[in-house]
Chimera marker file (.cmm) of the C-alpha trace (Angstrom):
<marker_set name="trace">
<marker id="1" x="35.847" y="5.641" z="50.518" r="1" g="1" b="0" radius="0.5"/>
<marker id="2" x="34.611" y="4.189" z="47.253" r="1" g="1" b="0" radius="0.5"/>
<marker id="3" x="30.979" y="3.606" z="48.328" r="1" g="1" b="0" radius="0.5"/>
<marker id="4" x="28.779" y="5.233" z="50.938" r="1" g="1" b="0" radius="0.5"/>
<marker id="5" x="26.707" y="3.239" z="53.408" r="1" g="1" b="0" radius="0.5"/>
<marker id="6" x="23.499" y="3.633" z="51.372" r="1" g="1" b="0" radius="0.5"/>
<marker id="7" x="25.125" y="2.238" z="48.232" r="1" g="1" b="0" radius="0.5"/>
<marker id="8" x="26.515" y="-0.750" z="50.114" r="1" g="1" b="0" radius="0.5"/>
<marker id="9" x="23.125" y="-1.432" z="51.683" r="1" g="1" b="0" radius="0.5"/>
<marker id="10" x="21.559" y="-1.333" z="48.211" r="1" g="1" b="0" radius="0.5"/>
<marker id="11" x="24.146" y="-3.814" z="46.897" r="1" g="1" b="0" radius="0.5"/>
<marker id="12" x="23.458" y="-6.104" z="49.847" r="1" g="1" b="0" radius="0.5"/>
<marker id="13" x="19.680" y="-5.908" z="49.297" r="1" g="1" b="0" radius="0.5"/>
<marker id="14" x="20.040" y="-6.751" z="45.609" r="1" g="1" b="0" radius="0.5"/>
<marker id="15" x="22.435" y="-9.609" z="46.349" r="1" g="1" b="0" radius="0.5"/>
<marker id="16" x="20.013" y="-10.989" z="48.963" r="1" g="1" b="0" radius="0.5"/>
<marker id="17" x="17.200" y="-10.816" z="46.363" r="1" g="1" b="0" radius="0.5"/>
<marker id="18" x="19.331" y="-12.843" z="43.951" r="1" g="1" b="0" radius="0.5"/>
<marker id="19" x="20.222" y="-15.430" z="46.595" r="1" g="1" b="0" radius="0.5"/>
<marker id="20" x="16.604" y="-15.719" z="47.743" r="1" g="1" b="0" radius="0.5"/>
<marker id="21" x="15.403" y="-16.251" z="44.174" r="1" g="1" b="0" radius="0.5"/>
<marker id="22" x="18.045" y="-18.895" z="43.420" r="1" g="1" b="0" radius="0.5"/>
<marker id="23" x="17.392" y="-20.661" z="46.743" r="1" g="1" b="0" radius="0.5"/>
<marker id="24" x="13.675" y="-20.755" z="45.940" r="1" g="1" b="0" radius="0.5"/>
<marker id="25" x="14.144" y="-21.897" z="42.333" r="1" g="1" b="0" radius="0.5"/>
<marker id="26" x="17.569" y="-23.256" z="41.400" r="1" g="1" b="0" radius="0.5"/>
<marker id="27" x="16.484" y="-23.595" z="37.756" r="1" g="1" b="0" radius="0.5"/>
<marker id="28" x="15.750" y="-19.894" z="37.370" r="1" g="1" b="0" radius="0.5"/>
<marker id="29" x="17.490" y="-18.217" z="34.454" r="1" g="1" b="0" radius="0.5"/>
<marker id="30" x="19.761" y="-15.349" z="35.418" r="1" g="1" b="0" radius="0.5"/>
<marker id="31" x="17.854" y="-12.971" z="33.163" r="1" g="1" b="0" radius="0.5"/>
<marker id="32" x="14.609" y="-13.796" z="34.967" r="1" g="1" b="0" radius="0.5"/>
<marker id="33" x="15.856" y="-12.716" z="38.396" r="1" g="1" b="0" radius="0.5"/>
<marker id="34" x="14.391" y="-9.398" z="39.567" r="1" g="1" b="0" radius="0.5"/>
<marker id="35" x="17.426" y="-7.579" z="40.923" r="1" g="1" b="0" radius="0.5"/>
<marker id="36" x="15.651" y="-4.282" z="41.509" r="1" g="1" b="0" radius="0.5"/>
<marker id="37" x="12.885" y="-3.730" z="44.017" r="1" g="1" b="0" radius="0.5"/>
<marker id="38" x="9.544" y="-2.439" z="42.712" r="1" g="1" b="0" radius="0.5"/>
<marker id="39" x="10.460" y="1.056" z="43.930" r="1" g="1" b="0" radius="0.5"/>
<marker id="40" x="13.841" y="0.945" z="42.188" r="1" g="1" b="0" radius="0.5"/>
<marker id="41" x="12.280" y="-0.378" z="38.986" r="1" g="1" b="0" radius="0.5"/>
<marker id="42" x="9.678" y="2.417" z="39.053" r="1" g="1" b="0" radius="0.5"/>
<marker id="43" x="12.445" y="4.983" z="39.536" r="1" g="1" b="0" radius="0.5"/>
<marker id="44" x="14.477" y="3.648" z="36.610" r="1" g="1" b="0" radius="0.5"/>
<marker id="45" x="11.584" y="3.076" z="34.220" r="1" g="1" b="0" radius="0.5"/>
<marker id="46" x="9.352" y="6.036" z="34.987" r="1" g="1" b="0" radius="0.5"/>
<marker id="47" x="11.288" y="8.713" z="36.843" r="1" g="1" b="0" radius="0.5"/>
<marker id="48" x="14.740" y="8.598" z="35.254" r="1" g="1" b="0" radius="0.5"/>
<marker id="49" x="13.270" y="7.741" z="31.868" r="1" g="1" b="0" radius="0.5"/>
<marker id="50" x="10.845" y="10.676" z="31.895" r="1" g="1" b="0" radius="0.5"/>
<marker id="51" x="12.460" y="12.358" z="28.922" r="1" g="1" b="0" radius="0.5"/>
<marker id="52" x="9.335" y="13.567" z="27.148" r="1" g="1" b="0" radius="0.5"/>
<marker id="53" x="9.963" y="16.798" z="25.307" r="1" g="1" b="0" radius="0.5"/>
<marker id="54" x="7.663" y="18.857" z="23.146" r="1" g="1" b="0" radius="0.5"/>
<marker id="55" x="8.951" y="18.808" z="19.580" r="1" g="1" b="0" radius="0.5"/>
<marker id="56" x="7.613" y="20.557" z="16.525" r="1" g="1" b="0" radius="0.5"/>
<marker id="57" x="5.361" y="18.522" z="14.245" r="1" g="1" b="0" radius="0.5"/>
<marker id="58" x="7.768" y="18.634" z="11.323" r="1" g="1" b="0" radius="0.5"/>
<marker id="59" x="10.520" y="16.627" z="9.699" r="1" g="1" b="0" radius="0.5"/>
<marker id="60" x="14.263" y="17.043" z="9.983" r="1" g="1" b="0" radius="0.5"/>
<marker id="61" x="14.398" y="18.035" z="6.323" r="1" g="1" b="0" radius="0.5"/>
<marker id="62" x="11.762" y="20.743" z="6.842" r="1" g="1" b="0" radius="0.5"/>
<marker id="63" x="13.596" y="22.062" z="9.924" r="1" g="1" b="0" radius="0.5"/>
<marker id="64" x="16.841" y="22.144" z="7.953" r="1" g="1" b="0" radius="0.5"/>
<marker id="65" x="15.180" y="24.010" z="5.069" r="1" g="1" b="0" radius="0.5"/>
<marker id="66" x="13.662" y="26.554" z="7.472" r="1" g="1" b="0" radius="0.5"/>
<marker id="67" x="17.070" y="27.178" z="9.067" r="1" g="1" b="0" radius="0.5"/>
<marker id="68" x="18.651" y="27.642" z="5.638" r="1" g="1" b="0" radius="0.5"/>
<marker id="69" x="15.964" y="30.181" z="4.761" r="1" g="1" b="0" radius="0.5"/>
<marker id="70" x="16.630" y="32.084" z="8.018" r="1" g="1" b="0" radius="0.5"/>
<marker id="71" x="20.438" y="32.076" z="7.736" r="1" g="1" b="0" radius="0.5"/>
<marker id="72" x="21.430" y="31.420" z="4.101" r="1" g="1" b="0" radius="0.5"/>
<marker id="73" x="25.022" y="32.665" z="4.508" r="1" g="1" b="0" radius="0.5"/>
<marker id="74" x="25.875" y="30.531" z="7.547" r="1" g="1" b="0" radius="0.5"/>
<marker id="75" x="27.905" y="27.311" z="7.503" r="1" g="1" b="0" radius="0.5"/>
<marker id="76" x="25.592" y="24.280" z="7.466" r="1" g="1" b="0" radius="0.5"/>
<marker id="77" x="28.020" y="21.356" z="7.610" r="1" g="1" b="0" radius="0.5"/>
<marker id="78" x="31.649" y="20.934" z="8.700" r="1" g="1" b="0" radius="0.5"/>
<marker id="79" x="33.609" y="17.774" z="7.941" r="1" g="1" b="0" radius="0.5"/>
<marker id="80" x="37.373" y="17.273" z="8.125" r="1" g="1" b="0" radius="0.5"/>
<marker id="81" x="37.970" y="20.998" z="7.856" r="1" g="1" b="0" radius="0.5"/>
<marker id="82" x="35.651" y="21.493" z="4.875" r="1" g="1" b="0" radius="0.5"/>
<marker id="83" x="32.653" y="23.765" z="5.351" r="1" g="1" b="0" radius="0.5"/>
<marker id="84" x="29.471" y="23.896" z="3.279" r="1" g="1" b="0" radius="0.5"/>
<link id1="1" id2="2" r="1" g="1" b="0" radius="0.2"/>
<link id1="2" id2="3" r="1" g="1" b="0" radius="0.2"/>
<link id1="3" id2="4" r="1" g="1" b="0" radius="0.2"/>
<link id1="4" id2="5" r="1" g="1" b="0" radius="0.2"/>
<link id1="5" id2="6" r="1" g="1" b="0" radius="0.2"/>
<link id1="6" id2="7" r="1" g="1" b="0" radius="0.2"/>
<link id1="7" id2="8" r="1" g="1" b="0" radius="0.2"/>
<link id1="8" id2="9" r="1" g="1" b="0" radius="0.2"/>
<link id1="9" id2="10" r="1" g="1" b="0" radius="0.2"/>
<link id1="10" id2="11" r="1" g="1" b="0" radius="0.2"/>
<link id1="11" id2="12" r="1" g="1" b="0" radius="0.2"/>
<link id1="12" id2="13" r="1" g="1" b="0" radius="0.2"/>
<link id1="13" id2="14" r="1" g="1" b="0" radius="0.2"/>
<link id1="14" id2="15" r="1" g="1" b="0" radius="0.2"/>
<link id1="15" id2="16" r="1" g="1" b="0" radius="0.2"/>
<link id1="16" id2="17" r="1" g="1" b="0" radius="0.2"/>
<link id1="17" id2="18" r="1" g="1" b="0" radius="0.2"/>
<link id1="18" id2="19" r="1" g="1" b="0" radius="0.2"/>
<link id1="19" id2="20" r="1" g="1" b="0" radius="0.2"/>
<link id1="20" id2="21" r="1" g="1" b="0" radius="0.2"/>
<link id1="21" id2="22" r="1" g="1" b="0" radius="0.2"/>
<link id1="22" id2="23" r="1" g="1" b="0" radius="0.2"/>
<link id1="23" id2="24" r="1" g="1" b="0" radius="0.2"/>
<link id1="24" id2="25" r="1" g="1" b="0" radius="0.2"/>
<link id1="25" id2="26" r="1" g="1" b="0" radius="0.2"/>
<link id1="26" id2="27" r="1" g="1" b="0" radius="0.2"/>
<link id1="27" id2="28" r="1" g="1" b="0" radius="0.2"/>
<link id1="28" id2="29" r="1" g="1" b="0" radius="0.2"/>
<link id1="29" id2="30" r="1" g="1" b="0" radius="0.2"/>
<link id1="30" id2="31" r="1" g="1" b="0" radius="0.2"/>
<link id1="31" id2="32" r="1" g="1" b="0" radius="0.2"/>
<link id1="32" id2="33" r="1" g="1" b="0" radius="0.2"/>
<link id1="33" id2="34" r="1" g="1" b="0" radius="0.2"/>
<link id1="34" id2="35" r="1" g="1" b="0" radius="0.2"/>
<link id1="35" id2="36" r="1" g="1" b="0" radius="0.2"/>
<link id1="36" id2="37" r="1" g="1" b="0" radius="0.2"/>
<link id1="37" id2="38" r="1" g="1" b="0" radius="0.2"/>
<link id1="38" id2="39" r="1" g="1" b="0" radius="0.2"/>
<link id1="39" id2="40" r="1" g="1" b="0" radius="0.2"/>
<link id1="40" id2="41" r="1" g="1" b="0" radius="0.2"/>
<link id1="41" id2="42" r="1" g="1" b="0" radius="0.2"/>
<link id1="42" id2="43" r="1" g="1" b="0" radius="0.2"/>
<link id1="43" id2="44" r="1" g="1" b="0" radius="0.2"/>
<link id1="44" id2="45" r="1" g="1" b="0" radius="0.2"/>
<link id1="45" id2="46" r="1" g="1" b="0" radius="0.2"/>
<link id1="46" id2="47" r="1" g="1" b="0" radius="0.2"/>
<link id1="47" id2="48" r="1" g="1" b="0" radius="0.2"/>
<link id1="48" id2="49" r="1" g="1" b="0" radius="0.2"/>
<link id1="49" id2="50" r="1" g="1" b="0" radius="0.2"/>
<link id1="50" id2="51" r="1" g="1" b="0" radius="0.2"/>
<link id1="51" id2="52" r="1" g="1" b="0" radius="0.2"/>
<link id1="52" id2="53" r="1" g="1" b="0" radius="0.2"/>
<link id1="53" id2="54" r="1" g="1" b="0" radius="0.2"/>
<link id1="54" id2="55" r="1" g="1" b="0" radius="0.2"/>
<link id1="55" id2="56" r="1" g="1" b="0" radius="0.2"/>
<link id1="56" id2="57" r="1" g="1" b="0" radius="0.2"/>
<link id1="57" id2="58" r="1" g="1" b="0" radius="0.2"/>
<link id1="58" id2="59" r="1" g="1" b="0" radius="0.2"/>
<link id1="59" id2="60" r="1" g="1" b="0" radius="0.2"/>
<link id1="60" id2="61" r="1" g="1" b="0" radius="0.2"/>
<link id1="61" id2="62" r="1" g="1" b="0" radius="0.2"/>
<link id1="62" id2="63" r="1" g="1" b="0" radius="0.2"/>
<link id1="63" id2="64" r="1" g="1" b="0" radius="0.2"/>
<link id1="64" id2="65" r="1" g="1" b="0" radius="0.2"/>
<link id1="65" id2="66" r="1" g="1" b="0" radius="0.2"/>
<link id1="66" id2="67" r="1" g="1" b="0" radius="0.2"/>
<link id1="67" id2="68" r="1" g="1" b="0" radius="0.2"/>
<link id1="68" id2="69" r="1" g="1" b="0" radius="0.2"/>
<link id1="69" id2="70" r="1" g="1" b="0" radius="0.2"/>
<link id1="70" id2="71" r="1" g="1" b="0" radius="0.2"/>
<link id1="71" id2="72" r="1" g="1" b="0" radius="0.2"/>
<link id1="72" id2="73" r="1" g="1" b="0" radius="0.2"/>
<link id1="73" id2="74" r="1" g="1" b="0" radius="0.2"/>
<link id1="74" id2="75" r="1" g="1" b="0" radius="0.2"/>
<link id1="75" id2="76" r="1" g="1" b="0" radius="0.2"/>
<link id1="76" id2="77" r="1" g="1" b="0" radius="0.2"/>
<link id1="77" id2="78" r="1" g="1" b="0" radius="0.2"/>
<link id1="78" id2="79" r="1" g="1" b="0" radius="0.2"/>
<link id1="79" id2="80" r="1" g="1" b="0" radius="0.2"/>
<link id1="80" id2="81" r="1" g="1" b="0" radius="0.2"/>
<link id1="81" id2="82" r="1" g="1" b="0" radius="0.2"/>
<link id1="82" id2="83" r="1" g="1" b="0" radius="0.2"/>
<link id1="83" id2="84" r="1" g="1" b="0" radius="0.2"/>
</marker_set>
C-alpha cells in the first residue's frame, strides 16, 4: 500500500478544510487557505523547525585560520582533483 490509514485521514481532513473555506468564501485566494490544522502548523513551525544549535562566537575565516594553525600540513581544499 502506498499510504497508511492515518495519512489518508490527514489528506481527507486537509481537503475538507479547503472545501469548507472555499464554500464559506468563494473569493478566497488559494494562498490564504489554511491547509494545516493549528496542531500541524505548530508541529511544522516549532517542533520540526527546532534546529537551534550552539555555535562558537567567531567567523568562518577565524575558524578556518584556527584549523590551519592546528593542522598546517593537511589538505584544505579539493577541486577537480587539485588539492591545496
